[in-house]
C-alpha angles and dihedrals in degrees: 000000000000128000096274090049092050090049091049096046090044088056091053089053085073089066143294110316144167123242089257092051091048092050088055092047090048092050092048101040111018107030092080089070106018126038124211135147120239088249091056090049093050091051090049092051090054091049093048090050090051090053092050094247092114132031124207137200128193120238115200115220131191115236090002134078115266113265133213121227117207128210129183112248123218087255088055092049091051090050089054091047090050090049091050090057095055120092112265115246117239116261113262113215121204110167123171091199092058090051088056092046092050089060097037093117091063100035141053106308092190091058092048092049089052091050091052090050090051091051091051091050090052090049091051091052092048092047092052089050093048090049090054091050091048091051090053091049094049091045093194096321124117117245095256092055093044093052090048097047107029118107091218126026100172095090091050093049093050090046090054089052089054091050092050090050093053092044089054090047088057094048092047092045093052092050092046093049092050091053096045094045092048092050091046091053092047091053097044117123111274094030120116126227091264093053097260129107114298114259115256126225114302 
């Protein structure tokens, strides 16, 4: 079972669901740490059913296409339990923005600054979305009460990791922008080596 399969089957653990429902659950609760398109998720659900990790039943609907509802089998639950006992692999980071930043001293600093600003804007949007999801989960409860009463806390804990990641992106982005903008100003035409106006002819 690969990562998309684990994410999909983990979503079904929350209750019987259609592929469409699972795609929404995946987008809301898993996409902050594992990326997959709806098409990839649908293909993975079919594969997991074929392997006996999920079961499906058809629900007939009037005026709408029939839909299939998936449920995790006991074999699927055991596969998840087995996965949870294996050592977690280290996170592999491949970030195009960091490649640009690594070479910023020899490239277009304005373009890199713009890329950092874009990344921060994306992080703000994600953080706002995660905050909305967290508010729906809490449903008026404070966090302590939610963690004490909720049937499942895994989705909330992974969501909090996503929030922390985007908050750190914003802190890092603000610090990086301040450094790059200060260095750009110091190296602007007419500025001396010490940051002041260049000395005129003697």
